[in-house]
Residue frames relative to the residue before (quaternion, step in Angstrom):
aa qw qx qy qz dx dy dz
X 1.0000 0.0000 0.0000 0.0000 0.00 0.00 0.00
X 0.1476 0.7788 -0.5988 0.1147 3.57 -0.84 0.92
X 0.1798 -0.7725 0.5999 0.1051 3.54 -1.29 0.27
X 0.3470 -0.7089 0.5742 0.2175 3.52 -1.28 0.45
X 0.3113 -0.7477 0.5569 0.1843 3.57 -0.70 1.06
X 0.1348 -0.7995 0.5839 0.0408 3.56 -0.79 1.07
X 0.0284 -0.7899 0.6115 -0.0354 3.56 -0.76 1.10
X 0.8463 -0.0823 0.0029 0.5263 3.57 -0.72 1.21
X 0.7361 -0.4475 0.2292 0.4531 3.55 0.96 0.92
X 0.6768 0.4505 -0.2965 0.5011 3.62 1.23 0.02
X 0.4440 -0.6742 0.5200 0.2793 3.55 -1.04 0.85
X 0.2585 -0.8056 0.5196 0.1192 3.55 -0.61 1.14
X 0.7555 -0.2696 0.2164 0.5565 3.60 0.62 -1.06
X 0.5464 -0.6017 0.4752 0.3369 3.50 -1.33 0.26
X 0.2271 -0.7421 0.6136 0.1455 3.55 -0.96 0.90
X 0.2320 -0.7960 0.5465 0.1179 3.57 -0.50 1.17
X 0.0572 -0.7970 0.6003 -0.0338 3.51 -0.93 1.02
X 0.8639 0.0485 -0.0602 0.4978 3.56 -1.09 0.87
X 0.8628 -0.0318 0.0263 0.5039 3.63 -0.77 -1.02
X 0.5981 0.5826 -0.3671 0.4099 3.63 1.19 -0.27
X 0.5131 0.6262 -0.4287 0.4010 3.60 1.23 -0.14
X 0.2956 -0.8201 0.4745 0.1223 3.60 -0.58 1.19
X 0.5882 0.6077 -0.3795 0.3751 3.60 1.08 -0.61
X 0.5116 -0.6567 0.4639 0.3030 3.55 -1.13 0.68
X 0.7898 0.0593 -0.0304 0.6097 3.55 1.11 -0.67
X 0.1517 -0.7904 0.5922 0.0386 3.53 -1.18 0.66
X 0.4156 -0.6303 0.5764 0.3125 3.49 -1.36 0.31
X 0.2005 -0.8452 0.4928 0.0504 3.56 -0.42 1.27
X 0.0897 -0.7418 0.6635 0.0364 3.52 -1.14 0.91
X 0.3531 -0.7643 0.4956 0.2135 3.59 -0.73 0.98
X 0.7430 -0.4405 0.2779 0.4203 3.57 -1.33 0.07
X 0.6864 0.4570 -0.2864 0.4878 3.59 1.22 -0.34
X 0.5952 -0.5968 0.3511 0.4078 3.58 1.30 0.04
X 0.4916 0.6646 -0.4297 0.3633 3.59 1.26 0.12
X 0.4304 -0.6883 0.5257 0.2542 3.58 -1.06 0.82
X 0.1596 -0.8003 0.5738 0.0688 3.57 -0.77 1.07
X 0.5773 -0.6279 0.3605 0.3774 3.57 1.26 0.15
X 0.6282 -0.5196 0.4220 0.3966 3.55 -1.37 -0.15
X 0.1078 0.7817 -0.6026 0.1196 3.55 -0.67 1.14
X 0.6540 -0.5015 0.3739 0.4255 3.57 -1.27 0.18
X 0.6108 -0.5707 0.4073 0.3680 3.53 -1.18 0.59
X 0.6366 0.5354 -0.3312 0.4453 3.59 0.99 -0.79
X 0.6574 0.4950 -0.3117 0.4750 3.59 1.00 -0.82
X 0.6410 0.5193 -0.3229 0.4639 3.59 1.01 -0.80
X 0.6509 0.5078 -0.3124 0.4699 3.57 1.00 -0.80
X 0.6319 0.5322 -0.3328 0.4547 3.59 1.04 -0.76
X 0.6519 0.5106 -0.3148 0.4639 3.58 0.97 -0.87
X 0.6491 0.5215 -0.3202 0.4519 3.57 0.97 -0.86
X 0.6757 0.4902 -0.3010 0.4610 3.59 0.93 -0.84
X 0.6207 0.5416 -0.3428 0.4516 3.58 1.04 -0.70
X 0.7290 0.3994 -0.2231 0.5092 3.55 1.08 -0.73
X 0.4388 -0.7361 0.4167 0.3034 3.57 1.36 0.20
X 0.5195 0.5738 -0.4448 0.4506 3.52 0.95 1.05
X 0.4925 -0.6145 0.5153 0.3381 3.55 -1.38 -0.10
X 0.3486 -0.6836 0.5941 0.2413 3.53 -1.32 0.41
X 0.0438 -0.8269 0.5586 -0.0485 3.58 -0.46 1.26
X 0.3533 -0.7184 0.5651 0.1994 3.54 -0.96 0.97
X 0.1139 -0.8404 0.5293 0.0240 3.59 -0.33 1.25
X 0.7806 0.1463 -0.0964 0.5999 3.63 1.18 -0.42
X 0.1130 -0.8558 0.5011 0.0605 3.61 0.33 1.24
X 0.6845 0.5040 -0.2935 0.4373 3.63 1.11 -0.56
X 0.5156 0.6285 -0.4280 0.3949 3.59 1.24 -0.08
X 0.2796 -0.7447 0.5821 0.1686 3.57 -1.28 0.41
X 0.4549 -0.4083 -0.7375 0.2872 1.55 -0.58 2.46
X 0.6803 -0.4756 0.3398 0.4422 3.62 -1.22 0.24
X 0.3831 -0.7105 0.5477 0.2201 3.53 -1.17 0.73
X 0.0507 -0.7846 0.6180 0.0038 3.56 -0.86 1.02
X 0.1777 -0.7861 0.5872 0.0751 3.49 -1.18 0.63
X 0.3719 -0.6951 0.5720 0.2268 3.53 -1.12 0.76
X 0.3091 0.7427 -0.5384 0.2510 3.58 -0.57 1.14
X 0.5945 -0.5303 0.4577 0.3948 3.52 -1.37 0.11
X 0.4162 -0.7397 0.4703 0.2418 3.59 -0.58 1.13
X 0.6218 0.5402 -0.3429 0.4516 3.60 1.03 -0.73
X 0.6595 0.4899 -0.3019 0.4836 3.58 0.98 -0.83
X 0.6219 0.5466 -0.3335 0.4508 3.57 1.04 -0.77
X 0.6570 0.5018 -0.3114 0.4686 3.60 0.93 -0.86
X 0.6491 0.5196 -0.3236 0.4516 3.59 0.97 -0.85
X 0.6814 0.4826 -0.2969 0.4633 3.61 0.86 -0.92
X 0.6388 0.5253 -0.3275 0.4568 3.59 1.04 -0.75
X 0.6561 0.4980 -0.3075 0.4764 3.58 0.97 -0.86
X 0.6303 0.5350 -0.3297 0.4559 3.59 1.05 -0.74
X 0.6532 0.5053 -0.3109 0.4704 3.59 0.97 -0.84
X 0.6552 0.5136 -0.3146 0.4561 3.58 0.99 -0.81
X 0.6357 0.5192 -0.3329 0.4642 3.59 1.05 -0.74
X 0.6466 0.5137 -0.3182 0.4656 3.57 0.99 -0.81
X 0.6442 0.5240 -0.3206 0.4557 3.57 1.03 -0.81
X 0.6656 0.4919 -0.3043 0.4717 3.58 0.95 -0.87
X 0.6333 0.5424 -0.3272 0.4446 3.56 1.07 -0.78
X 0.6891 0.4743 -0.2830 0.4691 3.59 0.97 -0.85
X 0.7263 0.4381 -0.2412 0.4716 3.57 1.04 -0.76
X 0.4361 0.7089 -0.4572 0.3136 3.59 1.27 -0.02
X 0.3833 -0.7359 0.5151 0.2151 3.56 -0.75 1.07
X 0.5433 -0.6322 0.4459 0.3261 3.53 -1.10 0.72
X 0.4170 -0.7137 0.5153 0.2264 3.55 -1.08 0.77
X 0.3447 -0.7199 0.5638 0.2123 3.57 -1.05 0.81
X 0.1209 -0.7962 0.5920 0.0327 3.56 -0.66 1.17
X 0.3004 -0.7517 0.5653 0.1585 3.54 -1.23 0.54
X 0.0282 -0.7801 0.6250 -0.0074 3.55 -0.93 0.97
X 0.1394 -0.8170 0.5582 0.0389 3.56 -0.62 1.17
X 0.0741 0.7768 -0.6236 0.0463 3.56 -1.20 0.59
X 0.5411 -0.6142 0.4724 0.3268 3.53 -1.35 0.23
X 0.5753 -0.5913 0.4213 0.3767 3.62 -1.08 0.56
X 0.7474 0.2892 -0.1815 0.5699 3.59 1.05 -0.73
X 0.1167 0.8129 -0.5493 0.1547 3.55 0.34 1.31
X 0.5072 -0.6512 0.4629 0.3231 3.59 -1.04 0.70
X 0.6571 -0.5222 0.3741 0.3945 3.56 -1.27 0.44
X 0.6544 0.5198 -0.3133 0.4510 3.59 0.96 -0.86
X 0.6833 0.4806 -0.2865 0.4690 3.58 0.89 -0.96
X 0.6147 0.5411 -0.3474 0.4569 3.57 1.09 -0.67
X 0.6342 0.5291 -0.3310 0.4564 3.59 1.01 -0.76
X 0.6312 0.5252 -0.3227 0.4708 3.58 1.06 -0.79
X 0.6655 0.5049 -0.2995 0.4609 3.58 0.94 -0.89
X 0.6481 0.5175 -0.3231 0.4558 3.59 0.97 -0.82
X 0.6415 0.5093 -0.3273 0.4713 3.61 1.00 -0.76
X 0.6345 0.5185 -0.3242 0.4727 3.58 1.05 -0.74
X 0.6332 0.5269 -0.3263 0.4637 3.56 1.03 -0.79
X 0.6294 0.5303 -0.3323 0.4607 3.59 0.98 -0.79
X 0.6501 0.5223 -0.3089 0.4574 3.55 0.99 -0.85
X 0.6817 0.4860 -0.2882 0.4648 3.59 0.90 -0.92
X 0.6628 0.4923 -0.3036 0.4756 3.57 0.97 -0.82
X 0.6352 0.5417 -0.3246 0.4448 3.58 1.08 -0.72
X 0.6544 0.4930 -0.3027 0.4870 3.58 1.22 -0.47
X 0.5860 -0.6141 0.3547 0.3920 3.58 1.28 0.06
X 0.4939 0.6682 -0.4264 0.3574 3.58 1.23 0.24
X 0.3570 -0.6302 0.6236 0.2941 3.48 -1.37 0.28
X 0.1612 -0.8017 0.5725 0.0595 3.57 -1.00 0.81
X 0.1981 -0.7458 0.6256 0.1148 3.53 -0.97 0.97
X 0.1955 -0.7713 0.5992 0.0890 3.57 -0.58 1.19
X 0.0615 -0.8334 0.5479 -0.0371 3.53 -0.57 1.21
X 0.1414 -0.7675 0.6221 0.0628 3.58 -1.04 0.92
X 0.1559 -0.7742 0.6069 0.0897 3.57 -1.09 0.75
X 0.2643 -0.7763 0.5588 0.1234 3.56 -0.69 1.15
X 0.0717 -0.7945 0.6028 0.0138 3.54 -1.03 0.87
X 0.8610 0.1084 -0.0728 0.4916 3.55 -1.14 0.70
X 0.8545 -0.0709 0.0869 0.5071 3.54 -0.84 -1.08
X 0.5162 0.6428 -0.4199 0.3795 3.61 1.22 -0.30
X 0.5516 0.6257 -0.3926 0.3874 3.59 1.17 -0.49
X 0.6745 0.4998 -0.2942 0.4569 3.59 1.14 -0.62
X 0.7481 0.3408 -0.2024 0.5322 3.60 1.24 -0.17
X 0.0185 -0.8384 0.5445 -0.0137 3.62 0.48 1.15
X 0.5480 0.6284 -0.4022 0.3783 3.59 1.20 -0.42
X 0.5529 0.5995 -0.3967 0.4213 3.60 1.21 -0.43
X 0.6711 0.4957 -0.2897 0.4691 3.55 1.00 -0.87
X 0.6448 0.5189 -0.3214 0.4601 3.57 0.97 -0.85
X 0.6570 0.5137 -0.3030 0.4612 3.56 0.96 -0.90
X 0.6638 0.5086 -0.3069 0.4544 3.58 0.97 -0.85
X 0.6799 0.4844 -0.2996 0.4617 3.60 0.86 -0.88
X 0.6377 0.5133 -0.3316 0.4689 3.58 1.02 -0.72
X 0.6295 0.5250 -0.3338 0.4656 3.58 1.06 -0.72
X 0.6372 0.5189 -0.3268 0.4668 3.59 0.99 -0.83
X 0.6512 0.5149 -0.3142 0.4606 3.57 0.95 -0.88
X 0.6542 0.5062 -0.3094 0.4691 3.59 1.03 -0.75
X 0.6621 0.5088 -0.3090 0.4553 3.60 0.97 -0.85
X 0.7536 0.3566 -0.1895 0.5187 3.59 1.14 -0.64
X 0.3177 0.7938 -0.4771 0.2031 3.58 1.24 0.28
X 0.6316 0.5461 -0.3446 0.4291 3.62 1.16 -0.45
X 0.7901 0.2780 -0.1491 0.5255 3.61 1.16 -0.50
X 0.7761 0.3208 -0.1564 0.5200 3.62 1.18 -0.42
X 0.1616 -0.7448 0.6357 0.1224 3.50 -1.30 0.47
X 0.4269 -0.7102 0.5062 0.2390 3.56 -0.99 0.90
X 0.2871 -0.7808 0.5345 0.1491 3.57 -0.68 1.12
X 0.7943 -0.0148 -0.0030 0.6074 3.58 1.26 -0.24
X 0.5440 -0.6237 0.4368 0.3524 3.61 -1.00 0.69
X 0.6745 -0.4726 0.3551 0.4423 3.62 -1.22 0.30
X 0.0816 -0.8084 0.5827 -0.0165 3.54 -0.86 1.06
X 0.2260 -0.7934 0.5553 0.1050 3.56 -0.86 1.00
X 0.0101 0.7686 -0.6389 0.0323 3.54 -1.03 0.93
X 0.8178 -0.1180 0.0308 0.5624 3.58 -0.21 1.30
X 0.8129 -0.1726 0.1667 0.5306 3.57 -0.69 -1.12
X 0.6716 0.4985 -0.2855 0.4679 3.58 1.24 -0.20
X 0.0392 -0.7419 0.6678 0.0450 3.51 -1.29 0.60
X 0.0037 0.8281 -0.5575 0.0588 3.58 -0.79 1.00
X 0.1128 -0.7546 0.6437 0.0583 3.50 -1.40 0.38
X 0.2893 -0.7639 0.5561 0.1531 3.59 -0.93 0.92
X 0.1050 -0.7833 0.6121 0.0268 3.55 -0.92 1.04
X 0.0821 -0.7770 0.6226 0.0437 3.56 -1.08 0.75
X 0.5321 -0.6470 0.4437 0.3184 3.56 -1.08 0.72
X 0.4577 -0.6515 0.5273 0.2966 3.54 -1.10 0.71
X 0.6130 -0.5576 0.3900 0.4015 3.62 -1.07 0.57
X 0.8032 0.2734 -0.2207 0.4810 3.56 -0.96 0.92
X 0.4429 0.6927 -0.4591 0.3364 3.57 1.28 0.09
X 0.1272 -0.7928 0.5943 0.0462 3.57 -0.87 0.98
X 0.5957 -0.5729 0.4265 0.3674 3.53 -1.21 0.57
X 0.4864 -0.6645 0.4708 0.3166 3.62 -0.92 0.81
X 0.5183 -0.6348 0.4765 0.3183 3.54 -1.14 0.68
X 0.5349 -0.6250 0.4635 0.3292 3.53 -1.09 0.73
X 0.4761 -0.6798 0.4656 0.3072 3.63 -0.84 0.88
X 0.5022 -0.6553 0.4773 0.3009 3.53 -1.09 0.74
X 0.4645 -0.6688 0.5083 0.2806 3.54 -1.08 0.75
X 0.3824 -0.7473 0.4838 0.2475 3.63 -0.48 1.10
X 0.6168 0.5528 -0.3531 0.4351 3.60 1.08 -0.64
X 0.6476 0.5268 -0.3215 0.4470 3.57 1.04 -0.81
X 0.6740 0.4888 -0.3049 0.4624 3.60 1.03 -0.75
X 0.6801 0.4867 -0.2966 0.4611 3.62 1.12 -0.61
X 0.5445 0.6629 -0.3903 0.3343 3.57 1.17 -0.55
X 0.6834 0.4688 -0.3242 0.4561 3.68 0.77 -0.85
X 0.6466 0.5171 -0.3318 0.4521 3.59 1.03 -0.79
X 0.6477 0.5131 -0.3228 0.4616 3.59 0.98 -0.81
X 0.6425 0.5175 -0.3221 0.4643 3.57 1.04 -0.78
X 0.6531 0.5106 -0.3110 0.4648 3.56 0.99 -0.89
X 0.6456 0.5184 -0.3189 0.4612 3.58 1.00 -0.82
X 0.6507 0.5160 -0.3144 0.4599 3.58 1.00 -0.82
X 0.6475 0.5192 -0.3221 0.4554 3.58 1.05 -0.78
X 0.6490 0.5062 -0.3201 0.4692 3.57 1.08 -0.73
X 0.6572 0.5198 -0.3101 0.4491 3.57 1.04 -0.75
X 0.7185 0.3618 -0.2282 0.5485 3.61 1.19 -0.47
X 0.2419 -0.8020 0.5253 0.1497 3.63 -0.11 1.22
X 0.5383 -0.6286 0.4667 0.3119 3.51 -1.20 0.67
X 0.5511 -0.6298 0.4390 0.3269 3.52 -1.05 0.76
X 0.6306 0.5371 -0.3410 0.4445 3.60 1.08 -0.67
X 0.6567 0.5047 -0.3214 0.4591 3.58 1.04 -0.80
X 0.6778 0.4813 -0.2986 0.4688 3.58 0.98 -0.73
X 0.3950 -0.6674 0.5242 0.3519 3.52 1.04 -0.75
X 0.4769 -0.6852 0.4639 0.2964 3.49 -0.89 0.86
X 0.2821 -0.7494 0.5767 0.1621 3.54 -0.83 1.02
X 0.3321 -0.7481 0.5430 0.1876 3.49 -0.81 1.04
X 0.3367 -0.7348 0.5590 0.1852 3.49 -0.82 1.04
X 0.4263 -0.7129 0.4794 0.2833 3.64 -0.63 1.02
X 0.4310 -0.7015 0.5103 0.2487 3.49 -0.99 0.92
X 0.5014 -0.6414 0.4877 0.3151 3.52 -1.10 0.68
X 0.4885 -0.6627 0.4820 0.2998 3.52 -1.00 0.85
X 0.4858 -0.6639 0.4877 0.2922 3.49 -1.01 0.89
X 0.5076 -0.6517 0.4652 0.3181 3.57 -0.93 0.77
X 0.4381 -0.6976 0.5036 0.2605 3.57 -0.90 0.98
X 0.4887 -0.6711 0.4653 0.3070 3.56 -0.92 0.88
X 0.4334 -0.6768 0.5312 0.2683 3.55 -1.09 0.72
X 0.2826 -0.7678 0.5555 0.1484 3.54 -0.72 1.13
X 0.1842 -0.7599 0.6172 0.0878 3.51 -0.92 1.02
X 0.3247 -0.7747 0.5127 0.1775 3.60 -0.52 1.16
X 0.4211 -0.6982 0.5298 0.2335 3.49 -0.94 1.02
X 0.5096 -0.6647 0.4433 0.3194 3.61 -0.84 0.87
X 0.6200 0.5503 -0.3534 0.4335 3.62 1.04 -0.69
X 0.6461 0.5211 -0.3307 0.4490 3.58 1.01 -0.77
X 0.7081 0.4675 -0.2776 0.4506 3.57 1.00 -0.67
X 0.5345 -0.6596 0.3873 0.3595 3.52 1.34 -0.04
X 0.5394 0.6085 -0.4177 0.4053 3.53 1.22 0.09
X 0.2975 -0.7540 0.5634 0.1595 3.58 -0.87 0.94
X 0.4818 -0.6650 0.4898 0.2930 3.45 -1.15 0.65
């Protein structure tokens, strides 16, 4: 039994397990991490089988090779987990692009700055790009002033990797997150926080029928029957 360790899509080396171990003797570590010394491979395999585990070669280049008694399935899972963590840490930051106009309103600028904070908090580099149109081409200082203002507003979370640079109709500036920068928390919805209070207020305004006591609705009086007088009783003859 053997397996091929795969790292980032490339086959790295063969992991020898049980009968695939070629060395005549190995340095054995048991399932609890205790050193059992240098023994023959056959003896190490016998001990592993008695304990219902696998014998795995963990250091093939050592003299003699180091083998460990452990569950091979668990070993594969832990190895894959370590490789994922390594790839996650070594992942290069992504360069994002954010475009805007040189003459942007104050409200729209605030929206763009919040978006920049979010992107920088995710570990991205951001290229802020301006496009000049028509008469704006004659006033490049507007773009420089705007980019410098953005850099100042984000000075607590971003660092400028290069000053504003103009190329034809475009002017851009590269921002990178400062070490330890975290993504801003999403703002709470004010309507969601007011909803429970409004519901509670409505419940207080509507008293419970049990607390009030059930009010008995008076029954309507039955209509009295109309008495028809018999002519004989009145003494009148037909």
